[in-house]
All heavy atoms as an XYZ file, in Angstrom:
913
protein
N       0.824     -1.205     -0.023
C       0.005     -0.009     -0.010
C       0.892      1.245      0.008
O       1.926      1.319      0.657
C      -0.919      0.002      1.181
C      -1.861      1.191      1.213
C      -2.897      1.093      2.347
O      -2.916      0.098      3.070
N      -3.676      2.073      2.491
N       0.450      2.235     -0.747
C       1.224      3.506     -0.856
C       1.148      4.207      0.445
O       0.109      4.375      1.056
C       0.669      4.352     -1.956
C       1.365      5.700     -2.004
C       0.852      3.606     -3.318
N       2.287      4.788      0.890
C       2.314      5.700      1.978
C       2.970      7.007      1.543
O       3.883      7.038      0.812
C       3.095      5.089      3.170
C       2.430      3.888      3.858
C       3.140      3.374      5.052
O       4.341      3.335      5.093
N       2.357      3.010      6.055
N       2.418      8.079      2.084
C       2.873      9.432      1.711
C       3.321     10.148      2.980
O       2.686     10.016      4.023
C       1.778     10.224      1.033
C       1.151      9.608     -0.204
C       0.003     10.493     -0.661
C       2.185      9.455     -1.329
N       4.406     10.899      2.842
C       4.885     11.674      4.040
C       5.343     13.047      3.575
O       6.259     13.161      2.708
C       6.009     10.967      4.708
C       6.557     11.731      5.932
S       7.687     10.799      6.966
C       6.549      9.566      7.657
N       4.762     14.072      4.141
C       5.083     15.466      3.798
C       6.246     15.926      4.758
O       6.379     15.490      5.888
C       3.885     16.399      3.991
C       2.658     16.010      3.229
C       1.669     15.179      3.966
O       2.146     14.512      4.972
O       0.570     15.097      3.625
N       6.987     16.919      4.218
C       7.955     17.568      5.016
C       8.183     18.957      4.495
O       7.721     19.266      3.319
C       9.308     16.787      5.024
O       9.822     16.726      3.719
N       8.769     19.824      5.242
C       9.134     21.152      4.829
C       8.280     22.312      5.322
O       8.495     23.445      4.944
N       7.286     21.941      6.128
C       6.443     22.980      6.679
C       7.219     23.871      7.673
O       8.336     23.550      8.072
N       6.631     24.984      8.078
C       7.266     25.851      9.008
C       6.503     27.169      9.128
O       5.390     27.312      8.648
N       7.212     28.147      9.740
C       6.653     29.444      9.981
C       7.487     30.459      9.160
O       8.682     30.500      9.334
C       6.595     29.763     11.442
O       6.007     31.073     11.687
N       6.787     31.324      8.391
C       7.502     32.322      7.607
C       6.723     33.630      7.709
O       5.505     33.621      7.889
C       7.670     31.919      6.134
C       8.573     30.691      6.016
C       6.288     31.688      5.433
N       7.313     34.785      7.473
C       6.619     36.041      7.407
C       5.934     36.169      6.075
O       6.276     35.541      5.038
C       7.739     37.081      7.569
C       8.947     36.405      6.963
C       8.787     34.963      7.331
N       4.949     37.084      5.997
C       4.312     37.358      4.683
C       5.331     37.768      3.643
O       6.316     38.487      3.894
C       3.371     38.522      5.001
C       3.087     38.352      6.399
C       4.344     37.876      7.088
N       5.149     37.201      2.382
C       6.092     37.424      1.314
C       7.189     36.405      1.311
O       7.949     36.330      0.272
N       7.286     35.570      2.260
C       8.282     34.511      2.291
C       7.976     33.272      1.435
O       6.954     33.272      0.752
N       8.906     32.313      1.395
C       8.747     31.171      0.570
C       8.988     29.916      1.409
O       9.751     29.923      2.398
C       9.755     31.220     -0.591
O       9.533     32.273     -1.456
N       8.391     28.860      0.924
C       8.657     27.546      1.563
C       8.533     26.513      0.399
O       7.740     26.751     -0.560
C       7.592     27.142      2.567
C       7.776     27.691      4.033
C       6.550     27.287      4.829
C       9.044     27.173      4.656
N       9.216     25.370      0.543
C       9.064     24.253     -0.380
C       8.664     23.057      0.464
O       9.449     22.610      1.298
C      10.300     23.972     -1.189
C      10.009     22.941     -2.301
C      11.230     22.728     -3.217
N      12.148     21.780     -2.686
C      12.985     21.008     -3.375
N      12.956     21.134     -4.699
N      13.792     20.239     -2.809
N       7.495     22.506      0.157
C       7.072     21.264      0.747
C       7.458     20.067     -0.150
O       7.491     20.172     -1.405
C       5.568     21.236      0.952
C       4.979     22.435      1.733
C       3.451     22.200      1.959
C       5.674     22.593      3.080
N       7.735     18.951      0.489
C       8.079     17.730     -0.215
C       7.063     16.661      0.177
O       6.657     16.648      1.384
C       9.451     17.226      0.027
O      10.407     18.194     -0.393
N       6.724     15.755     -0.685
C       5.910     14.604     -0.433
C       6.649     13.375     -0.913
O       6.809     13.261     -2.163
C       4.548     14.745     -1.062
S       3.492     13.290     -0.940
N       7.039     12.525     -0.023
C       7.733     11.285     -0.378
C       6.826     10.118     -0.371
O       6.043      9.942      0.605
C       8.885     11.024      0.601
N       6.737      9.382     -1.442
C       5.848      8.265     -1.635
C       6.676      6.957     -1.465
O       7.727      6.813     -2.103
C       5.166      8.306     -3.003
N       6.153      6.088     -0.683
C       6.749      4.735     -0.617
C       5.687      3.732     -1.074
O       4.490      3.930     -0.830
C       7.194      4.373      0.825
O       6.031      4.441      1.681
N       6.167      2.739     -1.794
C       5.239      1.774     -2.358
C       4.935      2.166     -3.801
O       5.334      3.236     -4.299
N       4.166      1.356     -4.467
C       3.896      1.559     -5.942
C       2.774      2.509     -6.146
O       1.689      2.347     -5.626
C       3.647      0.248     -6.579
C       3.212      0.329     -8.040
C       4.142      0.675     -8.990
C       1.921      0.153     -8.412
C       3.773      0.794    -10.349
C       1.508      0.234     -9.743
C       2.448      0.544    -10.656
O       2.086      0.667    -12.005
N       2.999      3.549     -6.941
C       1.940      4.429     -7.426
C       1.775      4.243     -8.858
O       2.735      4.420     -9.618
C       2.275      5.909     -7.090
C       2.328      6.120     -5.568
C       1.169      6.808     -7.700
C       2.581      7.557     -5.215
N       0.622      3.875     -9.361
C       0.363      3.671    -10.737
C       0.669      4.902    -11.541
O       0.422      6.041    -11.144
C      -1.117      3.276    -10.950
O      -1.417      3.312    -12.318
N       1.198      4.687    -12.712
C       1.505      5.806    -13.608
C       0.285      6.580    -13.984
O       0.327      7.677    -14.540
C       2.317      5.362    -14.828
O       1.550      4.386    -15.543
N      -0.879      5.898    -13.852
C      -2.129      6.532    -14.253
C      -2.750      7.339    -13.174
O      -3.820      7.962    -13.328
N      -2.165      7.404    -11.994
C      -2.758      8.129    -10.881
C      -2.399      9.623    -10.929
O      -1.415      9.992    -11.543
C      -2.217      7.558     -9.548
C      -2.980      6.371     -9.089
C      -3.697      5.449     -9.840
C      -3.155      5.934     -7.732
N      -4.287      4.526     -9.030
C      -3.930      4.822     -7.745
C      -2.653      6.424     -6.523
C      -4.255      4.108     -6.588
C      -3.007      5.768     -5.325
C      -3.796      4.646     -5.316
N      -3.221     10.355    -10.215
C      -2.942     11.783    -10.017
C      -2.384     11.949     -8.593
O      -2.607     11.139     -7.720
C      -4.173     12.613    -10.134
O      -4.711     12.586    -11.475
N      -1.623     12.987     -8.408
C      -1.140     13.366     -7.050
C      -1.477     14.870     -6.879
O      -1.605     15.655     -7.832
C       0.295     13.163     -6.939
C       0.707     11.663     -6.898
S       2.468     11.428     -6.524
C       2.441     11.768     -4.750
N      -1.611     15.241     -5.656
C      -1.982     16.645     -5.438
C      -1.684     17.103     -4.051
O      -1.374     16.356     -3.112
N      -1.731     18.402     -3.902
C      -1.573     19.055     -2.604
C      -2.908     19.684     -2.203
O      -3.573     20.378     -3.025
C      -0.520     20.186     -2.661
C       0.882     19.656     -2.763
C       1.597     19.519     -3.926
C       1.689     19.242     -1.710
N       2.830     18.959     -3.626
C       2.912     18.839     -2.243
C       1.569     19.153     -0.368
C       3.978     18.322     -1.499
C       2.563     18.693      0.375
C       3.777     18.257     -0.132
N      -3.301     19.530     -0.939
C      -4.502     20.088     -0.387
C      -4.129     20.836      0.898
O      -3.081     20.601      1.462
C      -5.494     18.955     -0.077
C      -6.019     18.254     -1.259
C      -5.212     17.291     -1.927
C      -7.286     18.510     -1.698
C      -5.710     16.590     -3.061
C      -7.790     17.813     -2.828
C      -6.986     16.886     -3.525
N      -5.028     21.660      1.354
C      -4.798     22.374      2.611
C      -6.122     22.481      3.333
O      -7.206     22.472      2.748
C      -4.108     23.739      2.396
C      -4.971     24.721      1.677
C      -4.213     25.988      1.441
N      -4.964     27.003      0.758
C      -4.483     28.178      0.337
N      -3.165     28.407      0.447
N      -5.258     29.089     -0.302
N      -5.970     22.571      4.675
C      -7.128     22.828      5.465
C      -6.792     23.832      6.584
O      -5.887     23.511      7.376
C      -7.654     21.508      6.091
C      -8.954     21.663      6.865
C      -9.639     20.402      7.166
O      -9.019     19.294      7.200
N     -10.959     20.446      7.356
N      -7.452     24.949      6.579
C      -7.248     25.936      7.591
C      -8.263     25.712      8.713
O      -9.304     25.167      8.488
C      -7.475     27.330      6.984
N      -7.981     26.212      9.899
C      -8.926     26.038     11.030
C     -10.296     26.520     10.685
O     -10.449     27.689     10.163
C      -8.256     26.866     12.163
C      -6.815     26.863     11.833
C      -6.765     26.898     10.306
N     -11.302     25.730     10.892
C     -12.671     26.151     10.692
C     -13.127     26.143      9.217
O     -14.253     26.581      8.892
N     -12.233     25.680      8.305
C     -12.532     25.646      6.942
C     -12.492     24.241      6.369
O     -11.882     23.327      6.944
C     -11.597     26.602      6.171
C     -11.753     28.021      6.537
C     -10.914     28.942      5.594
C     -11.122     30.392      5.832
N     -10.364     31.280      4.916
N     -13.148     24.081      5.225
C     -13.069     22.809      4.528
C     -11.752     22.596      3.869
O     -11.072     23.605      3.526
C     -14.178     22.733      3.454
C     -15.567     22.611      4.049
C     -16.598     22.344      2.928
O     -16.217     22.355      1.748
O     -17.764     22.104      3.265
N     -11.298     21.374      3.689
C     -10.156     21.007      2.958
C     -10.396     21.446      1.470
O     -11.482     21.253      0.900
C      -9.852     19.581      3.054
C      -8.589     19.120      2.358
C      -8.242     17.691      2.715
N      -9.437     16.871      2.508
C      -9.648     15.705      3.199
N      -8.754     15.326      4.149
N     -10.698     14.995      2.966
N      -9.310     21.972      0.884
C      -9.373     22.386     -0.476
C      -8.149     22.026     -1.253
O      -7.064     21.923     -0.673
C      -9.600     23.906     -0.577
C      -8.443     24.676     -0.015
C      -8.643     26.245     -0.142
O      -9.694     26.631     -0.557
O      -7.744     26.962      0.315
N      -8.307     21.828     -2.563
C      -7.139     21.543     -3.385
C      -6.347     22.738     -3.597
O      -6.896     23.811     -3.802
C      -7.595     20.889     -4.706
N      -5.049     22.610     -3.570
C      -4.112     23.674     -3.916
C      -3.618     23.517     -5.342
O      -3.584     24.430     -6.165
C      -2.917     23.690     -2.950
C      -1.847     24.669     -3.315
C      -3.418     23.967     -1.521
N      -3.179     22.259     -5.628
C      -2.732     21.964     -7.015
C      -2.727     20.465     -7.212
O      -2.342     19.678     -6.311
N      -3.204     20.029     -8.303
C      -3.326     18.639     -8.673
C      -2.571     18.383     -9.971
O      -2.803     19.090    -10.956
C      -4.776     18.145     -8.788
C      -5.504     18.311     -7.462
C      -4.856     16.723     -9.314
C      -6.974     18.043     -7.552
N      -1.658     17.378     -9.928
C      -0.888     17.042    -11.153
C      -1.360     15.731    -11.687
O      -1.415     14.772    -10.914
C       0.622     17.104    -10.833
C       1.458     16.867    -12.079
C       1.013     16.161     -9.733
C       2.956     17.235    -11.925
N      -1.708     15.697    -12.926
C      -2.301     14.459    -13.446
C      -1.200     13.577    -14.057
O      -0.026     13.860    -14.010
C      -3.377     14.772    -14.479
C      -2.862     15.402    -15.744
O      -1.647     15.362    -16.055
O      -3.702     15.949    -16.489
N      -1.604     12.414    -14.584
C      -0.636     11.439    -15.082
C       0.194     11.987    -16.239
O       1.263     11.454    -16.488
C      -1.377     10.245    -15.509
C      -2.388     10.404    -16.670
C      -3.109      9.109    -17.053
C      -4.125      9.358    -18.063
N      -3.536      9.818    -19.351
N      -0.298     13.029    -16.931
C       0.430     13.590    -17.968
C       1.359     14.736    -17.538
O       2.018     15.366    -18.421
C      -0.496     14.104    -19.088
C      -1.309     12.967    -19.673
O      -0.716     11.865    -19.896
O      -2.526     13.142    -19.918
N       1.333     15.010    -16.311
C       2.121     16.148    -15.753
C       1.509     17.509    -15.844
O       2.119     18.548    -15.483
N       0.241     17.523    -16.240
C      -0.404     18.831    -16.271
C      -0.960     19.131    -14.839
O      -1.442     18.297    -14.095
C      -1.617     18.763    -17.246
C      -1.193     18.540    -18.670
O      -0.095     19.149    -19.056
O      -1.833     17.738    -19.392
N      -0.832     20.411    -14.536
C      -1.203     20.843    -13.178
C      -2.380     21.783    -13.207
O      -2.403     22.768    -14.001
C      -0.020     21.501    -12.434
C      -0.428     21.798    -10.968
C       1.203     20.632    -12.476
N      -3.355     21.542    -12.346
C      -4.443     22.515    -12.119
C      -4.254     23.163    -10.750
O      -4.129     22.429     -9.765
C      -5.794     21.746    -12.214
N      -4.361     24.467    -10.732
C      -4.117     25.173     -9.518
C      -5.428     25.844     -9.019
O      -6.262     26.281     -9.808
C      -3.088     26.325     -9.751
C      -1.664     25.790     -9.982
C      -1.208     25.721    -11.272
C      -0.871     25.395     -8.927
C       0.096     25.245    -11.503
C       0.389     24.930     -9.129
C       0.887     24.887    -10.439
O       2.146     24.361    -10.693
N      -5.494     25.988     -7.733
C      -6.613     26.813     -7.199
C      -6.396     28.243     -7.548
O      -5.217     28.735     -7.564
C      -6.672     26.643     -5.693
N      -7.425     29.034     -7.850
C      -7.248     30.406     -8.253
C      -6.479     31.237     -7.203
O      -5.705     32.102     -7.552
C      -8.686     30.946     -8.340
C      -9.495     29.741     -8.720
C      -8.857     28.546     -8.016
N      -6.620     30.885     -5.924
C      -5.995     31.687     -4.840
C      -4.494     31.563     -4.846
O      -3.778     32.386     -4.280
C      -6.561     31.269     -3.519
N      -3.919     30.501     -5.485
C      -2.505     30.280     -5.409
C      -1.788     30.318     -6.758
O      -0.603     30.347     -6.876
C      -2.173     28.913     -4.767
C      -2.827     28.755     -3.428
C      -2.555     27.737     -5.692
N      -2.629     30.493     -7.854
C      -2.067     30.494     -9.183
C      -1.090     31.606     -9.370
O      -1.400     32.752     -8.964
C      -3.178     30.506    -10.224
C      -2.788     30.087    -11.578
C      -4.026     29.886    -12.518
C      -3.629     29.323    -13.869
N      -4.770     29.096    -14.711
N       0.029     31.324     -9.875
C       1.126     32.329    -10.044
C       2.010     32.452     -8.908
O       3.057     33.055     -9.011
N       1.643     31.843     -7.764
C       2.530     31.945     -6.560
C       3.044     30.531     -6.175
O       4.187     30.409     -5.660
C       1.776     32.480     -5.358
C       1.238     33.909     -5.548
C       0.644     34.414     -4.292
N      -0.503     33.716     -3.831
C      -0.579     33.172     -2.622
N       0.417     33.205     -1.728
N      -1.694     32.486     -2.272
N       2.255     29.478     -6.389
C       2.627     28.155     -6.042
C       2.962     27.333     -7.326
O       2.313     27.552     -8.353
C       1.501     27.492     -5.329
C       1.254     28.003     -3.922
C       1.790     29.188     -3.447
C       0.362     27.278     -3.048
C       1.498     29.637     -2.133
C       0.139     27.781     -1.774
C       0.705     28.927     -1.289
N       3.823     26.357     -7.161
C       4.166     25.470     -8.259
C       4.270     24.054     -7.802
O       4.986     23.796     -6.766
C       5.517     25.874     -8.930
O       5.480     27.213     -9.400
C       5.844     24.943    -10.048
N       3.565     23.186     -8.411
C       3.607     21.708     -8.136
C       4.482     21.050     -9.157
O       4.402     21.329    -10.341
C       2.164     21.109     -8.153
C       2.263     19.608     -7.929
C       1.270     21.830     -7.168
N       5.377     20.192     -8.678
C       6.241     19.438     -9.576
C       6.421     18.035     -9.060
O       6.187     17.778     -7.852
C       7.560     20.152     -9.826
O       8.237     20.245     -8.604
N       6.899     17.145     -9.867
C       7.217     15.784     -9.493
C       8.520     15.316     -9.958
O       8.996     15.797    -11.028
C       6.129     14.828    -10.057
C       4.790     14.868     -9.338
C       3.761     13.976    -10.086
C       4.258     12.540    -10.102
N       3.302     11.674    -10.853
N       9.204     14.481     -9.191
C      10.379     13.752     -9.613
C      10.025     12.289     -9.592
O      10.099     11.626     -8.532
C      11.570     14.100     -8.705
C      12.864     13.437     -9.175
O      12.769     12.426     -9.852
O      13.901     13.961     -8.839
N       9.599     11.728    -10.727
C       9.119     10.366    -10.718
C      10.170      9.341    -10.400
O       9.926      8.362     -9.763
C       8.501     10.027    -12.099
C       7.223     10.794    -12.412
O       6.436     10.974    -11.433
N       7.009     11.157    -13.642
N      11.424      9.645    -10.758
C      12.559      8.748    -10.459
C      12.744      8.576     -8.958
O      13.171      7.520     -8.513
C      13.796      9.228    -11.110
N      12.424      9.650     -8.202
C      12.653      9.628     -6.788
C      11.382      9.464     -6.024
O      11.408      9.473     -4.745
C      13.351     10.858     -6.311
C      14.761     11.075     -6.888
C      15.403     12.360     -6.389
C      16.771     12.556     -6.918
N      17.393     13.753     -6.460
N      10.277      9.304     -6.691
C       9.006      9.185     -6.035
C       8.716     10.415     -5.066
O       8.241     10.272     -3.943
C       8.867      7.869     -5.228
C       8.236      6.766     -6.028
O       7.935      6.896     -7.239
N       8.096      5.625     -5.411
N       9.019     11.607     -5.588
C       8.832     12.782     -4.785
C       7.854     13.766     -5.539
O       7.929     13.894     -6.746
C      10.114     13.478     -4.506
C      11.048     12.828     -3.500
C      12.454     13.491     -3.608
C      10.508     12.930     -2.107
N       7.098     14.493     -4.803
C       6.299     15.548     -5.307
C       6.652     16.801     -4.450
O       6.847     16.690     -3.243
C       4.813     15.272     -5.243
C       3.926     16.435     -5.795
S       2.161     16.021     -5.815
C       1.816     15.737     -4.090
N       6.596     17.962     -5.072
C       7.018     19.188     -4.436
C       5.887     20.237     -4.563
O       5.116     20.201     -5.522
C       8.273     19.785     -5.008
C       9.469     18.840     -4.988
C       9.879     18.204     -6.102
C      10.157     18.637     -3.757
C      10.911     17.302     -6.066
C      11.245     17.813     -3.737
C      11.636     17.136     -4.901
O      12.703     16.324     -4.907
N       5.856     21.135     -3.592
C       5.048     22.338     -3.632
C       5.898     23.549     -3.261
O       6.257     23.703     -2.126
C       3.844     22.245     -2.703
C       2.899     23.482     -2.712
C       2.223     23.648     -4.072
C       1.831     23.348     -1.594
N       6.265     24.302     -4.323
C       7.056     25.498     -4.075
C       6.022     26.649     -3.876
O       5.222     26.940     -4.707
C       7.915     25.770     -5.333
C       8.691     27.098     -5.191
C       9.730     27.092     -4.119
O      10.496     26.081     -3.953
N       9.799     28.172     -3.298
N       6.143     27.338     -2.744
C       5.258     28.379     -2.369
C       5.998     29.663     -2.206
O       6.831     29.757     -1.380
C       4.486     28.036     -1.016
C       3.774     26.654     -1.089
S       2.824     26.358      0.382
C       4.144     26.096      1.600
N       5.617     30.614     -3.031
C       6.297     31.921     -3.028
C       5.252     33.001     -2.614
O       4.043     32.815     -2.818
C       6.924     32.208     -4.379
C       7.996     31.288     -4.712
O       8.718     30.766     -3.897
N       8.094     31.044     -6.048
N       5.729     34.172     -2.208
C       4.846     35.275     -1.880
C       3.706     34.874     -0.958
O       2.536     35.053     -1.200
C       4.313     35.937     -3.149
C       3.569     37.213     -2.884
O       3.853     37.848     -1.852
O       2.712     37.633     -3.697
N       4.066     34.152      0.101
C       3.113     33.534      0.999
C       2.315     34.697      1.723
O       2.878     35.754      2.079
C       3.718     32.640      2.004
C       4.102     31.292      1.458
C       5.175     30.570      2.277
C       2.852     30.410      1.380
N       1.070     34.426      1.935
C       0.142     35.357      2.622
C      -0.399     34.732      3.877
O      -0.396     33.520      3.970
C      -0.974     35.704      1.674
C      -0.531     36.230      0.295
C      -1.705     36.447     -0.561
C      -1.292     36.798     -2.022
N      -0.560     38.140     -2.060
N      -0.823     35.587      4.868
C      -1.414     34.964      6.050
C      -2.553     34.008      5.764
O      -2.686     32.989      6.490
C      -1.854     36.181      6.802
C      -0.967     37.283      6.385
C      -0.696     36.992      4.919
N      -3.287     34.230      4.758
C      -4.452     33.290      4.408
C      -3.948     31.995      3.859
O      -4.814     31.093      3.665
C      -5.378     33.976      3.430
C      -4.719     34.528      2.187
C      -4.465     36.025      2.301
O      -3.997     36.483      3.355
O      -4.657     36.742      1.323
N      -2.671     31.827      3.640
C      -2.111     30.517      3.200
C      -1.869     29.629      4.416
O      -1.507     28.463      4.269
C      -0.817     30.693      2.431
C      -1.033     31.373      1.139
O      -1.984     31.106      0.382
O      -0.181     32.287      0.741
N      -2.002     30.147      5.635
C      -1.787     29.364      6.806
C      -2.766     28.206      6.863
O      -4.026     28.421      6.783
C      -1.943     30.266      8.124
O      -0.930     31.261      8.074
C      -1.875     29.421      9.369
N      -2.218     27.024      7.015
C      -3.070     25.834      7.024
C      -2.207     24.558      7.259
O      -0.931     24.683      7.242
C      -3.763     25.646      5.667
N      -2.854     23.460      7.418
C      -2.139     22.204      7.342
C      -2.220     21.735      5.917
O      -3.290     21.706      5.306
C      -2.773     21.138      8.274
C      -2.703     21.561      9.723
C      -2.045     19.785      8.078
C      -3.369     20.630     10.683
N      -1.046     21.432      5.382
C      -0.928     20.973      3.909
C      -0.781     19.503      3.856
O       0.085     18.915      4.579
C       0.235     21.747      3.256
C      -0.114     23.138      2.946
C      -0.220     24.136      3.941
C      -0.298     23.586      1.626
C      -0.571     25.442      3.658
C      -0.617     24.882      1.312
C      -0.749     25.792      2.299
O      -1.093     27.088      2.066
N      -1.591     18.881      2.996
C      -1.515     17.407      2.838
C      -1.184     17.064      1.419
O      -1.678     17.709      0.469
C      -2.935     16.822      3.144
C      -3.371     17.055      4.583
C      -4.104     18.198      4.880
C      -3.163     16.100      5.547
C      -4.666     18.420      6.182
C      -3.607     16.338      6.828
C      -4.351     17.467      7.138
O      -4.822     17.636      8.409
N      -0.480     15.978      1.211
C      -0.404     15.464     -0.161
C      -1.292     14.212     -0.277
O      -1.635     13.576      0.737
C       1.049     15.141     -0.537
S       1.854     13.819      0.397
N      -1.675     13.905     -1.476
C      -2.608     12.883     -1.738
C      -2.337     12.192     -3.101
O      -1.783     12.851     -3.947
C      -4.100     13.341     -1.683
N      -2.675     10.957     -3.200
C      -2.492     10.218     -4.455
C      -3.722      9.309     -4.590
O      -4.232      8.675     -3.692
C      -1.233      9.410     -4.375
N      -4.237      9.311     -5.858
C      -5.397      8.545     -6.140
C      -5.613      8.432     -7.665
O      -4.915      9.191     -8.465
C      -6.661      9.178     -5.584
C      -7.816      8.229     -5.400
O      -7.726      7.066     -5.853
O      -8.802      8.564     -4.759
N      -6.405      7.464     -8.114
C      -6.690      7.385     -9.475
C      -7.442      8.611    -10.022
O      -7.321      9.010    -11.187
N      -8.132      9.248     -9.089
C      -8.824     10.510     -9.446
C      -8.938     11.310     -8.194
O      -9.359     10.896     -7.111
C     -10.255     10.077     -9.971
C     -11.098     11.347    -10.208
C     -10.841     12.188    -11.260
C     -12.289     11.584     -9.454
C     -11.646     13.317    -11.458
C     -13.081     12.648     -9.684
C     -12.777     13.528    -10.690
O     -13.549     14.622    -10.942
N      -8.534     12.587     -8.276
C      -8.637     13.516     -7.236
C      -9.668     14.630     -7.513
O      -9.715     15.144     -8.639
C      -7.277     14.171     -6.962
C      -6.182     13.288     -6.364
C      -4.816     13.992     -6.346
C      -6.573     12.838     -5.001
N     -10.454     14.938     -6.592
C     -11.460     16.018     -6.729
C     -10.955     17.293     -6.106
O      -9.937     17.256     -5.431
C     -12.817     15.587     -6.072
O     -12.672     15.794     -4.643
C     -13.142     14.157     -6.344
N     -11.621     18.366     -6.283
C     -11.206     19.624     -5.606
C     -11.218     19.570     -4.072
O     -10.668     20.418     -3.360
C     -12.188     20.662     -6.102
C     -12.693     20.127     -7.408
C     -12.709     18.645     -7.242
N     -11.819     18.439     -3.543
C     -11.903     18.396     -2.077
C     -11.230     17.128     -1.501
O     -11.179     17.008     -0.306
C     -13.399     18.423     -1.666
C     -14.064     19.665     -2.077
C     -14.899     19.713     -3.202
C     -13.837     20.904     -1.410
C     -15.500     20.883     -3.606
C     -14.428     22.046     -1.830
C     -15.230     22.037     -2.895
O     -15.850     23.220     -3.286
N     -10.708     16.243     -2.367
C     -10.046     15.114     -1.850
C     -10.003     13.964     -2.791
O     -10.006     14.094     -3.989
N     -10.003     12.728     -2.157
C      -9.851     11.532     -2.913
C     -11.121     11.237     -3.734
O     -12.269     11.485     -3.245
C      -9.573     10.361     -2.015
C      -8.351     10.479     -1.068
C      -8.164      9.196     -0.244
C      -7.073     10.779     -1.875
N     -10.947     10.695     -4.929
C     -12.112     10.354     -5.736
C     -12.458      8.934     -5.675
O     -13.595      8.570     -6.219
N     -11.613      8.098     -5.144
C     -11.958      6.678     -5.066
C     -11.578      6.191     -3.660
O     -10.947      6.888     -2.852
C     -11.129      5.840     -6.101
O      -9.766      5.632     -5.624
C     -11.130      6.464     -7.479
N     -11.863      4.928     -3.331
C     -11.521      4.343     -2.103
C     -10.088      3.719     -2.098
O      -9.746      3.064     -1.157
C     -12.549      3.362     -1.616
C     -12.716      2.235     -2.598
O     -11.993      2.156     -3.605
O     -13.524      1.309     -2.303
N      -9.365      3.924     -3.192
C      -8.041      3.340     -3.288
C      -6.902      4.402     -2.955
O      -5.783      4.044     -2.783
C      -7.814      2.882     -4.723
C      -8.824      1.836     -5.192
C      -8.756      0.579     -4.309
O      -7.711      0.055     -4.081
N      -9.932      0.177     -3.802
N      -7.311      5.655     -2.822
C      -6.356      6.682     -2.657
C      -5.773      6.766     -1.238
O      -6.263      6.066     -0.359
N      -4.810      7.646     -1.010
C      -4.238      7.789      0.292
C      -3.800      9.204      0.522
O      -3.568      9.976     -0.439
C      -3.036      6.800      0.413
O      -2.531      6.767      1.708
C      -1.872      7.249     -0.510
N      -3.643      9.563      1.814
C      -3.233     10.805      2.267
C      -1.953     10.773      3.061
O      -1.667      9.737      3.662
C      -4.307     11.458      3.232
C      -5.600     11.841      2.649
C      -6.749     11.098      2.689
C      -5.902     13.011      1.942
N      -7.738     11.759      2.072
C      -7.272     12.978      1.565
C      -5.180     14.149      1.586
C      -7.929     13.960      0.920
C      -5.814     15.190      0.940
C      -7.142     15.083      0.553
N      -1.168     11.815      3.039
C      -0.078     11.999      3.987
C      -0.607     12.413      5.322
O      -1.840     12.720      5.461
N       0.272     12.604      6.304
C      -0.126     12.976      7.667
C      -0.304     14.487      7.842
O      -0.862     14.966      8.780
C       0.835     12.454      8.689
C       2.030     13.336      8.933
C       3.034     13.371      7.838
O       2.974     12.565      6.848
N       3.986     14.309      7.870
N       0.243     15.207      6.853
C       0.051     16.733      6.928
C       1.289     17.406      7.507
O       1.973     16.831      8.324
N       1.473     18.620      7.067
C       2.532     19.480      7.665
C       2.011     20.913      7.766
O       1.337     21.418      6.878
C       3.806     19.433      6.768
O       4.870     20.146      7.364
C       3.573     20.034      5.324
N       2.326     21.546      8.908
C       1.770     22.872      9.184
C       2.589     23.970      8.484
O       3.813     23.959      8.581
C       1.817     23.117     10.713
C       1.355     24.476     11.132
C      -0.155     24.665     11.007
O      -0.901     23.804     11.366
N      -0.544     25.780     10.431
N       1.890     24.853      7.890
C       2.494     26.047      7.321
C       1.802     27.240      7.971
O       0.546     27.343      8.007
C       2.263     26.125      5.777
C       2.697     27.505      5.262
C       3.029     25.039      5.092
N       2.585     28.146      8.585
C       2.076     29.336      9.263
C       2.766     30.572      8.617
O       3.995     30.630      8.544
C       2.371     29.296     10.760
O       1.851     28.098     11.314
C       1.805     30.538     11.448
N       1.919     31.515      8.196
C       2.462     32.706      7.648
C       1.987     33.834      8.526
O       0.769     34.132      8.623
C       1.919     32.932      6.160
C       2.531     34.209      5.600
C       2.168     31.715      5.306
N       2.996     34.486      9.194
C       2.640     35.517     10.163
C       3.846     36.392     10.394
O       4.974     35.933     10.360
C       2.232     34.820     11.496
O       2.077     35.747     12.553
N       3.529     37.643     10.610
C       4.611     38.601     10.959
C       4.845     38.630     12.474
O       5.780     39.338     12.906
C       4.202     39.989     10.438
O       3.027     40.431     10.931
């Protein structure tokens, strides 16, 4: 079974940058999508960026132009580069993998989540 583990979270001032990593252990089908999601206190979980099997990425409007999702298939790693961070980006960030990802999470019962990493943007 696939296991995912995020790293790279932390606390930065507004305008700062962070890079999150998601390490996958186990086999992930080449046909699967992977993505980054976040959940702020009192809010629903939302997709930040989803990368499909062809490498195309769909971004949430709130992060487009500031965040970049990429993958290193040889190393089973996915990244989230976050630039120009804003206080409203504060949340727990999760990575996910599934045959199909929706704007709110897994699309099938075969997918999996990482444990999450906290990102705090504050002066």
